[in-house]
N, C-alpha and C positions, 0 to 999 in steps of 0.2 A: 503494501498498500502506500509506503514510504517513496515508494521510485516512480508508481502513477503519480504522486504529489508533485514531484517535482518534473515529472513530464509534461503535466498539465500547466504549472506555472508559468506565468507570462506577465506582462506589466501589468500593474493594476492601477485605475484612476485613483486608490484608495490608501492611505498613508500605512495603516497597520500591518505588521507581519500576519501572514496567512489571508489576506483579504482578495485573494487569487480567485477562489473559489464565488465568493459572492459577486465580485465584479462577470463572473462567467454567468451567473444566474440570473443577473441583471440585463447583461446583454441579451441572452435566450428570451428575457420577455419582450425586451424592445424589438427584436425581429418578428416575434410571433406576433405582438401588436402591429407591427408595420404588414407584414406578409399574410396574417391568418388570423385576425383577431378572435374569431368564434373559437378557438382550440386555446386560449391563453386560461379559462379555467380549468380546461383537461390538465395542462402542466403542472399550473398549482398544485391540482389534488393528486397528482402522480407522486410529486415532492414534496408533500403533507408528511411522509413519515421522517422526513430529515428535520421537521420544524420540532420544538420543545415546548410540551404543555405549560403554560403560563403558570400553572398551579406547583410546577416542580419547585422544591427548595432544595438548597445546597445541604450534603450532609457527609457530617464528620462521623467517621467510622473511627471506634477507640483502638481496634487491633484486628485488623482482618487477616492478618497473618501472625503465626506462632513466632516467637523468639528464634528457632531454628531456621525458618525461612528467612527471617529478615539478617540473620547472621549468612546465610548463604549468598543472599543479594549483596551483602557488603563484602564476603570473599571472592564473589565475581567481580565486583569493580574493583578492589583492589589488585585482582589480578592482570588488568586490562593493560597492554601495552599501548606504545606514542599509535603504533598502526591501526589502533580498532579504535582510536578516539575521531570523531568529525570535528573538526576545525571551525567550519564554515558559520559557526554561531558564536564563535569566542570574542569577535569585537562588537556585535551588539548585544549582546546578554551576557558576555563574560563566562561563558558555560562552555564544556565540551559535553558533546553527547554520544549516544553508542543506543542506534536503531534496532529492534530485534534480535535481540540477543536470545540464545536457546532457551535458557532459564527463566527470560523475562516473559517470551511467549508462552511458556510452559505455567507461568503464573497468572498470566490474562486468563488463559483457559479454564484454570482451578476458580476466578475472579466473576466468572459468569453469572452463578448465581446470586452471588453477594451484589453486582451494581444491579441486574434484574430488578431484585427486590427494593433496593434504593429508588431505581427510577422508575418503576411503575412499568416497565415494559419486557420485552423479550430481547435481549441484545446478543450481539457475536463480536470477539475480539477485530478490532480493525488495525491497530499495529501499537509498537511500544517504543519508548526509548528511555535510557536514562540520561539524567542531566546532572552532570559534577558544576556546581558553580564554585565559582572561587573570589578573589578579593572584589574583581569586578561586578559581581554577580548582579542584576536587574531585570525585569521581565516588565518590559514597555505595555501599557494599557492595549490591549487587541480581542478579537474575537477568532476563534479556531476555524476552518473548515470542518464539514458536518465529518469528514473521516474521525473527528475527535467529537461528535455529539457528545457522547459520556466519556469520561475522564475520572481514573481513580487514581488519585495523587498522593503516593505513599510516601511518607517523609524518613527517608531511610539514615540519614544523620546529619548532623548540624553543629556548626560551633557556636550558635545560639537561634533562639525562636526568631522566625522571619515571618510577619505577617504577608498575608494574601488577601486580596480585594478581589469579591465579588458583586454585580450588577444583579438586579433580582431579573427575570429570565425576561427575554424581549425578545417579538417578530423579529426577524431579521430587516434591519434598515433599509429605508426607499431611499431612492436617490434624493430626495427633498431633504430628508431627515439627513444624511450623509453630508450635505452641503454644509451643513451647521460646523463639521469637524475638519473643515477644508482651512488650509493656510498655518502659520504659526501657532504654536499654543494650543494645536488639537488636541493631543494628549490632555491638558491641565482642562478641557471645553468638557471632557467626557467624564472625565475623574468629579468635577464639580455640579455635572448634571444631576439636581434633585428628582428627576424624573426616574435616573436612571437607580436610586437610593441603594447606593453600593452599603455592603456589610463585609467585616473582617473576622478572618480567622488564623489563629496561631498556633498550627500543627504541632505535636510533640514527635519525638523520635516513634515509630511504630505507627502513628496513627496516619489516617488516610482521610482525603476530602473525595466526595464524589460530587461532581458539578458537570453542568453543560457549556462545555466551552465555544460552541457555535451559537448559544444564544445568550451567554453570560458574557458582559464584557470582565476581563480580570487584566491584574497586575500587581507586581509586586516593585516596591521602590527598592534602593540600593539595598544590598545586604548589609545587616548591621555590623558594625565596626565593635572588636572587643580588644584585648590585649593580645591576641593571637593573630594567626592571618585567617579571616573568615571563608567558612566553605558551608554547602549544603549541599548532598545528594539525595535528589528525588528520582524515584521511578513513576513515570507516566505510564498507564495502560490503558489505551482508548479504546472505544467501544462504540458498535452502530447499531441500528435495530434490527433486528435476525431479519435476513433475507434482502437487506436495501443495498447491498454493494453496486449494482448497475447504476442506480440512482444518482451516485455519487461521482459518475462518470460522465462530464459533459458529452463525450464521443456517442453516447446513448440516447442523448436527449431528443435528436432528430426521429427516431422510431416512436418514441413516445406521441408525438403529435403529428407523425408525418409530415414533417416538414425538412427536406434535404439540406434547408442553408443552415441549421443550426449544428451540421456535421463540422464545420469551420471553425466551431468555437474548441 
């Protein structure tokens, strides 16, 4: 899934990380309105499983995995060599990442019933990544692509508690709403929005947060400084609604509404 995500990514008119999918979704709507407007309700209904029920609330899990499993994750992280680490987010996020390690894929499979119960629908694993934050760690405010409709964010280890902030669940923003986030200071505009009603969580080691990254704005401010070098190791297990994999790929949208022009997305 990570490879698919990279293949589909292109320039997006929206400034946040992972905005590529929403840009394609809105572009598809614009094409349908122009060429086959009667098909727009069909398209919207077809992709509705990727939307999040506004009744969902962020869930803090006290200990989704036992101590032995947590130790195994730490051991796997410590055993990673330089060639295992992906460097493309080192500058923007201050972190190294590792996608789809065999152990983490196994944990995602084990977590399916946990996440399904927390979110109120049956899910299947999408992709995983280990995030190794260091002294420049930060996570700018953003929405995820629906490949991460649901996320179990496990705190594996940390030098100090590090808050994460979530908005309430929102429908995917329309172009008119997105216009408010253009230009300098767009991140602070989102964070300060009273309508988004952000709340904060401070997970301890072994705890996990289940949230809907594609429908909840979320961010972390710069990692807290302490006496030593700050660090935070997080394991992200991402999930999608069961059976929804084809809906995630814009290359399949043309067949949903019988509009070949969507294949160009």
